[in-house]
N, C-alpha and C positions, 0 to 999 in steps of 0.2 A: 484815708478811707480804709476801713477794715476789709480784709479779703472775704469775698463771698464763699459760702460753704457749698459743697456738693452733698445733697440730701435726697432721701427716698421720695419725699413729697414733691420735690421739684421734678423728679424723673418719672413720677407716677402718671398713669392714665386712669381717671376716675370714671366709674359708670354709676349713674344714679338710678336707683330702683324706687319707683312709687308703688309700694307693695299691693295696694288695693287693685291696681290695674295690670300687674305683671303676669301672674299665672295662678289660677285657682286649682287646688288639688282635690277638693272634696265636693264640688258641684253646687256650692251655695252661692256662686256668682261673685265671690269676693276673693281677690288674690290673697295668698297666704304664704307663710314661711316654708311649708313643704313644697309649694309651687316654686319658690325661689331655689330651694335645694335641688329640685329636679332639673333646673336649667344651669347649674353651676358649670357643668362641662361645656355648655354652649358659650358661657362667658369666658371660660378658660381658653377655648379655641379662638375667641375674638382677640384675646391677648391682654385684656385689662388687668390691672393688679390692685385696684382699690374699688370697693363698692360703697357708695353713699346710700344708706338705707333711710328713706323717709320714715316718719314716725310709725312705730308698731306698738306703742304703749297703750295702756287703758285710756279710753277716750269716749265721750258721747258722740263723737264724729260730727259735731256741728260744722267744723272746718276740716273734715277728713283727716283727723288725727293730730292736727296742730292745736287742738284744745285738749290738753292732757289732764287726766284726773288722777293718775298714779304713775309716777316716773319710774317705778321699779317693778312694774307688772306688764306682761304682754297682753294685748287685747285678744279676747277669745276668738274674735273673727279671724285673726292671723295665726292663731295656734297657742302654744304653751311656751313656758320658759325652756322646757326640754327641747322643743323644736328650735328655739333660738340658739341654744347651746349646740345642737346638731348642725345648724347653719354655720355658725362661726367656726366650728371645728372643720367642717367641709371646706370652707373658704381658706382657712389657714393651711390645710393639707394641699391645696392647689396654689399656694403662694399668693393668695388674694387677701388684702387687709379690709377691715370693716370700719367704716366711719358712720356713727349714729347721728341722727338729727337731735340737736339740743334746743329745746323750745323753752326758754326761761325769761322771755319778756313778759309772758302771761301764762296762766294756767286755764283749765276749764273751770267754770263756775261750780262744777261738781267735785272738784278737788277738795279733800278734807280741810285744807288750809282755808279755802274760801268759804266753805260751808260754816266753819267755826267763826270766821271773821265777821259774819253777818250779825253776831252778837256784839253790842257796843263795847262790852268789857272783856272781849276775848283777847287772849295773848296773841292771836293771829290777826287782829284788826289792822295792825300796822304793816302786815305783809302785803297789803293792797292799798290803793289810793281811795280812801273814803272821804268824802267832803260834803258839807252842807250846801244846799242850793243858795243862789243869790237872787234876791228880788223876784222870787217865784219861778226862777229858771235854773238851768244847770249851773254848776260851779264855774264853768267857762264856756267859750263858744266853739271849742274844737270839734271838728267833724271826724268821724271814724273812717278808716281806710275802706271799710265796706259800706259806706254811705250812712247818712243820718248822724245824730249826735254821738260823740264819744263817751257820753255819760248815760248811765241807767239808774233810775230811781228804785230804791229798795224800801218797801213799806215797813218792813220789820224794824229797821233801824232809822227810818226817816232821813236817810242820806243817799247820796249818789256814789256809785263806784265808776272808776275810769276804765274804759275798754277801747283801745285804739283800733281793735279789729271787731269781731262779733261781740254782741252783748253777753255771749256765753264764754268770752275770753277776757276775763278781768286782768288788767295789768298788775304785775308784781312791783312792789316798792323796793327798789334796790338801795335806797337810803338806809334800810334796816339791816344792820350787821348780822342779826340772827337769821334772817332770810338768806343772806349771801352764804353764811356758813352751812346752811342746810343744802343749798344748791351745790356747793363745792363737795360736800360729803357724798351727795348723789353721783356727781361726776366721777369721784374716786371709786365709788362702788362699781360703776360700769367699766372703768379702766381695769380694775382688779379682776373683772370677769373676762378680760381679754380684748376689749374694744381698742381699736388703734387710733381713734380720733373722733372729732366732733365737727359737724357742720352746724353753725350757730344761727338759728332763725332770728331775723331782724334784731341782731344783737346790738346794733347801734341805737336802738330805741330805749335801752335800759336806764339811761340817765335823762331825767327831765329837768327843765329849768325850775329852780325853787319858786314856790308860790303858784306854779301852773297858770301863768297869766294868759288872758285872752289875746286874740290877734285882731286888731282893728275894731270897727264898730258894727260890723255885720252880725246878723243873728247867729249865723254859723260860718266858720272859716277854717281853712286848713292850718293847723297849728304846728306843722313839722319843724319850724325853726326852734320850737321849745321842747322837742323830744327826739329829734334826729341828731346824732353826734353831739349829745349834750355835754355839760361842763365836767361831769365826772366819768365820762366814758372810759378814757384811758386809765384812770385810777382804778375803776372796777376791773377792767380787763387785765391790768398788770397784777392786781391782787389775785385774780383767778389763775393767772400764769404761775404766780408764786405758790399759791396754796394747792394747786392741782397739777397743772401741765408740766412744770419743771421737775416734778417728782417721778416722772415716767420717761422712758426713752422714746424720742422721736414720735410724739403725738401729732398727727395731722390735724390742723385746725384751719377752718375757713369760715369767715364771718359774713353772713348776708347783711349788706349795709346799703339800703336805699338812700340816695342822696349824698353818699360819700364822694369826696373828690380825691384826685391823685395825690395832693399834698397831705391830706389826712391819712390816706392809705400808706404813704411812705412811713409815717410815724408808727402806724398800727402794725405794719408788716416788716419793719426793720428786723432782720434776723438776729441782730445783736442786742438791740435795746427795745424792740417792739413787743407786742403781746400775742399776735396770731401769725400764722404762716402766710395767709392770703385773705383777700376779701372778695365777695361778689359785689361788683358795682353794677349800676343799672343804666348808665347813660346810653350805651349802644342799643339796648333793647327798648328804650323809651322813644327812639326816633319813630317817625310815622304817626305822631300824635299832634293834633292842633292845640290851640290855646285852651280848649275845654278839657284837656287831660287825656288819659289813656283811651277812652272810648270815642274821642273826637278824631276820626280817621283823617290822615293827611299823607300825601306822597312822601317817600323818603328817597334820598339820593346816596350814591356811593360816596360823594364828597362828605356827607354827614357821617356815615358809618366809618369810613376810612379815617376821617379826622379824629373821631373819638378813640378808635382803637390805637391809632398812632400816638395820640396824646398820652394814653395809658402805657404804651410800650416805652416811650421816652421818659415819662414821669417816674416809672419804677425800674428804669434801666440800671441804676447804680444803688438804689436803696429800695428794698421791698421786693414783692413778687406778685405777678399777675395770675389770676384764674382766667381761664378761657372757656367761654360757653356762648351759645346762641339760642338755646332753649332749655327748659326744665319743666317741672310740674306746674309752674305758674305762668309759663310763657307759651305762645302758639308754636307749632312745629316749624323748625327753622327752614326746611325746604319750601314750605308754603309762604313763609314770611320774607325770606331773603333770597330765595331761588325761584324755581319754576316747578310746581308740583304736577304739571301736565306733560307736555311733549319732552321737556328736558329734565325730568325729575332725576334721572340717574346721573346725568352730567353735572347738574347744579348741586346735588347732594354731595358728590365727590369733590367738587370745587370748594364748597363750604367746609367740608372735612379737612381739606388741604390747608385752608386758612387757619382753622383752629389748631391743627397739629404742627404748623410751622411757625406760628408766632411764638414769642418767648413767654413762657408761663406754663401752668399745669392745665391740660385739657380735660374737660368734663363732657362725657357723652350721656345723653338722656335716653332712657330705654326706648327702643324702636327706631331711634335715629339711625342706627347702623343698618337698618333695612329700608330707610327712606319713607317712614310713616308720615302721613300728611294731616293737615287740618280736616275737620269734619263739618258738614253743613246739615244739621238736623232740621227738619221741617218746622218743628214746634218748640216753643220755650219749655213746654212740659217735658221734653226729652233731656233737658239739661239738669245738672245736679249741683253745680258749683254755687256756693253761697254768694260770692262776690257778683257773679253773673246774674243770679236771680234777684238780688237786691237792686242792682243797677237797672235791670229791665223794669222792675216794678216802679222804681222812682222815676225813670225816664218816661214811661207811658202814663202812669197815673198822676204824677205830680207836675211833670213838665210838658205833657201833651204830645210827646213825640210819636210818630207813626211806628207801630210795631215792626214793620218791614225794615225801616231804617235802623232801628235798634238791633234787629237780628243781624243786619249786615256788619255792624260793629262786633257783635259776638262771633260771627264767622271768622273775622280777622284776628281779634284780640282775646277771645274767651279762653279761660284756663282749661275748660273741658276739652279743648283741642288736643292738649297734651295728655289727657287723662283717659281717653278711650282705651279699651283693653289692648294689650300687646297682641299683635297678629301673628300667631305661631304657624298656622297652616290654613288651607282653604276650607276646612270644615266649618260647621255652624259656629258663629261668634268668633271666628278666627282661631279656633282651638284653645281659646282662653279658658273656657269653662264648659262643662256638660250641662250646667243649669242655665238660669237666666242671669246675665251679667248685671252688676249694680249700675253700670252705665253702658249704653248700647255700643257695640263695636262699630267702627267706621265701615260703611258698606263696601269699601274697596278692598276688604281683607282677602278676597279671592285672588286678587292680582298682586297684592303687596303683603308678603308674609315671610317668616323666617325660613320655612321649608323651601320657598322659591329662591331666596337669596343664597341659601346653602348649596343649592343644586346648580347655580350659575357661577362659573369661575370668574366672570367679569362683573360680578354684582357689587353693590355698595358695601356689603358686609366684608368681602375680601379686600376691598380697597381700604377700609378702616383697618383691617388686620395688617395690611402691608404698612400703613402709616405707623401703627403701634410698634411693629417690628423694627421699622427704621429708627424710631425714637430710642429703642433699647440698644440699637447697634451704633448709633451716631450721636455722640454728645453734643454736636453742633446744634441739633434740634432743641436741646434743653438749655445749653449754656451759651450758645453763640450770640454775638452782638447783633442787634437789629438796626437796619438803616433803610429808610423809605426812599424810593425814587419814583418818577412819573407821578408826583404828588398832585398834579392838576388834571390828570386824565379823567374823563367822564365815566369810563367803563372799566378801567384796569386798576387793580390794586397790586402793586409790585414792590418788592423789598428784597434785601439781602440778609443772610445770616452768615457771620464769620466767626471762626474759632480755630485757633492754633494753625494758622496758615491756610485753612480751607475757606472757600466762599461758596455758598449756595445762593442761587437766584430763584426767587419765587414770583411767578407771574400768574395772575388770576383775572379772568374775564368775567365780570358780573352781568354781562348783557346776554340776552337770548338771541343775539344775531352776531354775525362776524364783525370784528373790530380790528382796526389797524394798530399794530404794536410798533411803536417807534423806539427802537433800541437806543439807549444812551450811548454817546460816543465812546465812553470808557470801556464799554463791553463789546463794541462792534468788532466782528472778526474773531472773537474769542472762541476757542474750542471748549467743549463741555462733555460731560457724561450725563445721561438722563437718570435722575434719582427716582422720580415717580411722575405720573401724569394721568389724566382721565380720558385721554384718547390713545389709540394704539400706536400712532406715529407722532412725529414731531414736525412742525411746519418749517423748520430750517435746519441746515447742517452745521452752521456756526451761528453765533449770536448776531442777529441782523434784523432789519425791519421785516415784518411778516404780518400775516393775517391770522388772528386767533379765532377759533371757532366758538360757537355759543357755549358759554360757561366753561371755557377751556381752563385747565389748571396745569401748570408746568413747574416742576422743581428740578433745577439743573445745577450740577457742580462744575465750576470753572476748573479747567485743567491746563 
């Protein structure tokens, strides 16, 4: 086995910015680049050293920037290229690297490539998947991620085009070498401008099964087996690495990969022979769903969550690398989903932060997480903006006859706008996000939960995050230490050790909103320790022994 390398991307703490909702500088209600610039010192104080910036490219905003019409231009809502250059210069001056969102499974239907491709004899026709219908229907029976058919009929050319997401997001045909060459040229262009890496949107969708076959006999069906982790995925990614990534020093790469498993991730993230540094897998954030999918709410258990995280910790222990996250712009707020956003919001937010920063991998913080922002419960569907949510609501109510109140309950728990409400900077109107009317309403709890409040409280969630990040920089055990699970059958406690160069840290996390009994393994009983960090002021024992853990208690102890 080849020796693992020590690299900046393993040691990094990444902070995701969803720019539309981060900070508005000009009163138009939309977050922008100058707004981000104004908060760089706040992020520097937090201690993060990488920012993942969600798309700021030209876009019609059908899917809030993930439908790109020009890969080399900044959307005017966010500012100018000069603003972007000021942003990256300010970040680099503060020791913060910039990771841009790379969205190359699809473009906007307003991209010049697609506009030209609508002519049957266009040289760009084969940049996309254009197909004739079959027997008066679509070319196959695949459904879109955003509901409905994955095909849209185009009268001009009398054919259908494939869109696995919105009908304004046509899929790119990665079988075309000219297309791939253009994408690689664009990536090099951004790297030459100083970008430090890419987060690659649904990058495991880029290889489709030849022939695009239907699935089963139903009128419409999920076709993921034919476009997720397809036959040429590694071939394409390795070509990208060869043509782009290997030509630059230490580019951070993370691939968003729904449906990827740990065996596939080993190959993709092998630091010697793989293509990317790490992947975003979805198994742990897909719990809490019934057989009907994401919106079919079901209880989740610690056994499920711990089992998945443990599987990935073990699976990538010797080959590959984990990304660590519990929320992002597509997921509900983690304190609402996995903790308690009421009485124990502070304790559970700190406990979940402890989990993310003490597992082995690179932690990702989503904007507002460090102040304990929560899910939102708007009264009306008219207050929501997310295309996935709106399409689901319409289909559920109009086509399937579901009661609107039941559908709204699913949205309250799983909707993407939970993460997209504006960042709450202070107690002023709209949480200090804008002096105008925000594109999406602020969560009404902004007067109690905001950055001003957490910065004024030395025991706040913000300073707990700051302490975790500082520990990561000071103690290589947090990055490189081996992981071992114990108490694997406990209903409420996730406990594990990290070991590195003769040191052992014990991590004990109570996921319950009540006191629970901690049964200390015999091998640790009576051991002396020093406290590394915890979310209560005191410790329930003097030496490691059986004890009672308080609601959402988190303890990290070093054996001495």
